[in-house]
C-alpha positions in Angstrom: -43.7 -10.9 -10.7 -42.8 -8.3 -8.2 -43.4 -10.3 -4.9 -41.1 -7.7 -2.6 -39.7 -4.4 -3.1 -35.9 -3.4 -1.8 -36.0 -1.6 1.1 -33.6 1.9 0.5 -32.5 3.2 3.0 -66.2 13.8 24.9 -64.5 16.1 27.1 -65.9 18.3 30.3 -65.0 21.9 30.9 -61.5 21.4 32.5 -59.5 23.7 34.9 -55.9 23.5 33.6 -55.3 22.9 30.1 -53.0 20.3 29.2 -49.7 20.6 27.5 -49.7 18.9 24.0 -48.2 18.5 21.3 -49.1 18.7 17.4 -47.8 16.9 13.9 -46.5 18.0 11.2 -47.5 16.1 8.4 -47.7 16.6 4.3 -51.4 16.3 2.8 -52.7 16.1 -1.0 -55.2 17.8 -1.8 -57.5 16.1 -4.0 -58.4 18.6 -6.6 -58.6 16.0 -10.3 -59.9 13.6 -10.9 -58.1 10.3 -8.4 -57.3 7.1 -10.9 -57.6 4.7 -7.7 -60.8 2.7 -7.4 -62.0 2.5 -3.5 -59.0 4.5 -2.5 -60.4 5.1 0.9 -61.6 2.1 1.7 -64.7 2.9 3.0 -66.4 -0.4 4.0 -63.6 -2.9 2.3 -61.1 -3.8 -0.2 -62.9 -4.1 -3.3 -61.6 -3.2 -6.5 -57.7 -3.8 -4.9 -55.8 -7.4 -6.2 -54.2 -9.2 -3.3 -51.5 -10.9 -6.6 -49.1 -12.5 -3.5 -52.1 -13.6 -0.8 -50.3 -11.7 1.6 -51.7 -10.6 5.2 -53.8 -7.7 4.7 -57.2 -6.8 6.1 -60.3 -4.0 6.2 -60.3 -1.9 9.3 -63.0 0.7 10.4 -59.9 3.0 11.6 -60.1 5.4 9.2 -57.4 9.1 8.4 -60.1 11.7 8.7 -61.8 9.5 11.6 -65.1 9.3 9.4 -67.5 6.2 11.1 -68.6 5.8 7.5 -64.6 4.9 6.2 -61.7 2.4 7.5 -58.5 1.9 5.9 -56.2 -1.1 4.8 -54.2 -2.6 7.8 -51.2 -4.1 5.4 -48.8 -6.4 7.7 -45.3 -7.4 7.0 -44.9 -11.0 8.6 -42.0 -12.4 6.4 -39.6 -13.7 8.6 -36.3 -12.0 8.5 -36.7 -10.2 5.4 -34.9 -7.0 4.3 -37.7 -5.7 1.8 -41.0 -4.7 1.6 -43.7 -7.3 0.5 -46.3 -6.2 -1.5 -49.7 -6.8 -0.4 -52.7 -5.1 -2.2 -52.2 -3.6 -5.7 -53.9 -1.8 -8.7 -53.4 -1.5 -12.2 -54.1 1.9 -14.3 -54.2 3.4 -17.4 -51.6 6.4 -17.7 -50.2 8.8 -20.9 -46.2 9.0 -21.3 -44.6 12.4 -21.4 -46.9 13.5 -17.9 -47.6 14.8 -14.7 -48.7 12.4 -12.2 -48.7 13.0 -8.8 -49.5 10.0 -5.9 -49.3 9.3 -2.1 -52.2 9.3 0.6 -52.2 9.0 4.3 -49.7 6.2 5.8 -49.4 5.6 10.0 -47.3 3.1 11.9 -49.5 2.0 14.2 -47.8 1.6 18.0 -45.2 -1.8 19.0 -43.8 -1.7 15.5 -40.5 -3.2 15.2 -38.0 -0.4 14.9 -37.4 1.6 11.7 -40.9 0.0 10.2 -42.3 1.9 7.5 -45.3 2.1 5.2 -44.9 2.6 1.9 -46.8 2.9 -1.5 -45.2 2.5 -4.9 -45.7 3.2 -8.5 -44.4 1.1 -11.0 -44.5 2.1 -14.6 -44.4 -0.1 -17.9 -44.2 0.1 -21.8 -47.4 -2.1 -21.7 -51.0 -1.1 -21.5 -51.3 -3.7 -18.4 -48.3 -3.7 -16.3 -47.0 -6.6 -17.9 -43.2 -6.9 -18.9 -40.6 -5.5 -17.0 -40.8 -2.7 -14.6 -38.5 0.6 -16.5 -39.9 3.2 -13.4 -40.2 3.0 -9.9 -41.1 5.3 -7.4 -42.7 5.3 -3.7 -43.3 7.5 -0.8 -43.3 6.2 3.1 -43.8 6.9 6.5 -42.6 5.7 9.5 -44.1 8.3 12.2 -46.0 6.4 14.7 -49.5 6.7 16.1 -50.3 10.0 13.5 -51.7 9.7 10.3 -49.0 11.0 8.3 -49.9 13.1 4.3 -47.3 11.4 2.2 -47.1 13.0 -2.0 -44.3 12.6 -4.5 -44.8 14.4 -8.1 -43.3 12.2 -11.3 -43.1 12.4 -15.3 -44.1 9.7 -17.2 -41.7 8.4 -19.2 -41.8 8.9 -23.4 -43.4 5.2 -23.9 -44.9 4.9 -20.8 -48.7 3.9 -20.9 -49.5 2.0 -17.9 -48.7 2.1 -13.6 -49.0 -0.2 -11.0 -49.7 1.5 -7.6 -48.9 -0.6 -4.8 -48.2 -0.4 -0.4 -47.1 -2.6 2.0 -44.9 -2.8 5.1 -41.0 -2.5 5.8 -38.7 -3.6 8.0 -34.9 -4.5 9.0 -33.2 -7.7 7.5 -33.2 -10.1 9.7 -36.3 -8.5 12.5 -38.6 -11.6 12.6 -41.2 -9.2 14.9 -44.3 -9.0 13.0 -44.4 -5.3 11.0 -47.7 -3.6 10.5 -49.0 0.1 8.8 -52.3 1.4 8.2 -53.1 3.0 4.5 -56.3 5.4 3.2 -56.9 7.8 1.0 -54.7 6.8 -1.5 -54.2 8.5 -4.9 -52.7 8.6 -8.3 -54.0 11.1 -10.4 -52.6 14.0 -13.5 -51.0 16.7 -12.5 -48.9 18.4 -9.6 -50.4 18.0 -5.7 -50.1 21.0 -3.8 -48.2 20.5 -0.4 -50.6 20.7 2.6 -49.7 20.9 6.2 -50.8 18.6 9.5 -50.2 19.1 13.2 -47.3 17.7 16.1 -44.6 18.8 18.0 -43.4 22.6 17.0 -47.4 23.2 16.3 -48.9 23.7 20.1 -49.0 27.0 20.8 -50.9 30.1 21.2 -52.8 31.9 17.9 -54.3 35.0 17.1 -54.9 37.9 14.8 -52.0 40.1 13.8 -54.8 42.8 13.0 -56.7 42.4 16.5 -54.2 42.0 18.8 -55.8 41.3 22.5 -58.3 37.9 21.7 -56.4 34.5 21.0 -56.6 30.4 20.7 -54.7 28.0 22.6 -54.6 24.9 21.0 -53.7 21.7 21.9 -53.1 18.0 21.5 -54.8 14.8 23.6 -53.2 12.1 21.3 -52.8 11.5 18.1 -56.5 12.5 16.7 -57.9 14.2 19.0 -57.1 18.1 20.4 -58.3 20.9 22.9 -58.6 24.8 22.3 -60.0 27.4 24.2 -60.9 30.9 22.0 -59.9 34.0 25.0 -62.2 36.5 22.9 -65.3 38.7 23.5 -69.5 38.6 22.2 -70.4 41.3 20.3 -71.7 43.5 23.4 -67.6 43.6 24.5 -68.2 40.8 27.2 -65.8 38.9 28.0 -66.2 34.8 26.3 -64.1 31.7 26.9 -64.8 29.6 24.0 -64.3 26.3 24.1 -64.2 22.3 22.7 -62.9 19.0 22.5 -62.3 17.9 18.4 -60.8 16.1 15.8 -57.4 16.0 14.1 -57.8 15.1 10.0 -54.9 16.0 8.2 -53.8 19.8 8.3 -57.4 20.6 9.9 -58.8 20.6 13.2 -62.1 20.4 13.5 -64.2 21.5 17.3 -67.8 20.6 15.9 -69.5 21.3 19.7 -67.8 24.4 20.9 -69.1 26.0 23.7 -69.2 28.5 26.2 -69.8 28.3 30.4 -72.1 30.0 32.3 -72.5 30.2 35.6 -69.2 31.1 37.2 -68.2 33.2 40.3 -64.6 34.1 41.5 -62.9 32.0 43.8 -64.1 31.8 47.1 -67.3 32.0 46.0 -66.8 29.6 43.2 -69.5 26.3 42.8 -68.8 24.0 40.3 -72.0 23.3 41.0 -73.8 26.4 39.3 -71.3 25.6 35.8 -73.4 25.1 32.5 -72.1 24.0 28.9 -73.9 26.3 26.5 -73.4 25.1 23.2 -71.7 27.6 21.0 -71.0 26.3 17.1 -68.4 24.8 15.2 -64.6 26.2 14.7 -62.1 24.7 12.2 -58.6 25.5 12.3 -56.7 25.0 8.9 -53.1 25.4 8.9 -50.6 26.2 6.3 -47.4 26.8 7.5 -45.4 26.7 10.9 -46.4 30.0 12.1 -49.8 30.8 9.8 -53.4 29.1 9.6 -57.6 30.1 9.0 -59.8 29.8 11.6 -63.1 29.4 10.3 -66.2 29.5 12.8 -70.0 29.1 12.4 -72.4 29.9 15.6 -75.9 31.0 16.1 -75.4 31.8 19.8 -76.8 35.1 20.7 -74.0 38.0 20.7 -72.0 36.3 18.4 -72.0 36.3 14.5 -69.9 33.4 11.9 -67.0 34.4 10.2 -63.2 33.7 9.7 -59.5 35.5 9.9 -56.3 34.5 9.5 -54.4 33.2 12.6 -50.5 33.8 13.3 -48.1 32.0 16.0 -48.3 34.0 19.2 -45.9 31.7 21.0 -42.9 29.4 20.1 -42.0 26.5 21.5 -38.5 26.1 24.1 -36.5 23.8 22.3 -39.2 22.8 19.5 -39.5 24.6 17.1 -40.9 24.7 13.3 -39.4 24.5 10.0 
């Protein structure tokens, strides 16, 4: 039995853009076959076993903000426990002396006790059904509050390993009697290495531009852990100035602005009349970051005077006292 794993140490046009922050996370790339059933908890906890009858439930909160999927909400209500009571698990067959990667999206909600950890464990066995003594143990964890953090780890099974036990739970410090909880989504165990991605926090809030096309650029701001605002200060094909703005969502290493628009009808102060402002639908913009100082911006549009395309972007402005590393 493995009852406890010990703990080791919609937006209208706005006149003033908010100062916001983005949060960096490591995200998995799901290229290989995921060995886990129902890894995204689309509608329930099917495929997972609550071996010890601990507190866990399905939640409609999804790491990618999908209305058709959800996550697992695990609770540590063990009084004074300093370990990680495991909630759900799966046993899968693995090959000996083989490289695997595991992890997923983890989130610690606000209001938890200090040092609350959302953790995913892999234990490896010589048997084919996760019975007997665990010969290996590996874990990834997140303490980031109110941000979906992608975690992954590469492991190589020993020469006698034939099965793996994938489980997750929430840890808290020994002696803490308050309940602690964490969300889990997009979990995976797959053969091969996982490339590290990038996601979104304080150092990433900045102005971005294409160094080969200096003269237009993008301001990006996070409104909260799951939504972002952007404005692209650019020009149309005829050379007229254009501000393309949107409210979007944060998912992993990508910002998705599905309802970008331009504003028409205004005049320069003191002739400005807010009642004449019209938001005209423009298209969709996605921004995918590959590191602290670089990414790719892609857009699709059917608006007159524009065309779909993509471009590399680089940081134009650093943040004072908030370096990215």
